[in-house]
N, C-alpha and C positions, 0 to 999 in steps of 0.2 A: 441267096439274095432275095428269095421270094417267100421264105418261111419265117414264122414267128415275128420278132420285132425288127428284123433286118431292113425291111423297106422304110420304116420310120427312122431308123438309125442312119441309113444312107441319105435320106431326105434332110436330116439335121446336118450331116457333114457337108452336103451340097450347099445348104443355106449359109453355114458358117464360112465356107470358102468364098461364096459370092459376096458376103458382107466384108470379108477381109480385102478382097479385090476392089470393092467399091470404096473402101476407106483409103486405099493406096492412091496418093495424089501426086507422086513425083512425075508421072507421065500423063500427058493429056491424050490418052487413047481410051477406047471403049473397053468394057469388061471382057468381051470375047477376045480382043487382042491382048489384054493383060493375061488372060488364061494361057494363050499361046506363048507369050513371052516368059511366063513363069515355068512353063513346061520345057522351054528351050534353054533358059538361063538360070542356073542354080543360084547365082548371087541375087538375082531379082526375086526368086522364090523365097530365099532366106529373108529378104527385106519385107516381103509381103507377110510372111509368117512371124516376123518380129524376132528372128533368131540372131 
């Protein structure tokens, strides 16, 4: 995680995930709570990812 391009790659993945959570408008909760909900509920995670 700390060698070569890994830190930049992980930062990009984190930014993409935050953008996806911010664009999800079905629930009126904060991004932190959306992250928790996506971790607990596979259907919500699929909705956020657009699967």
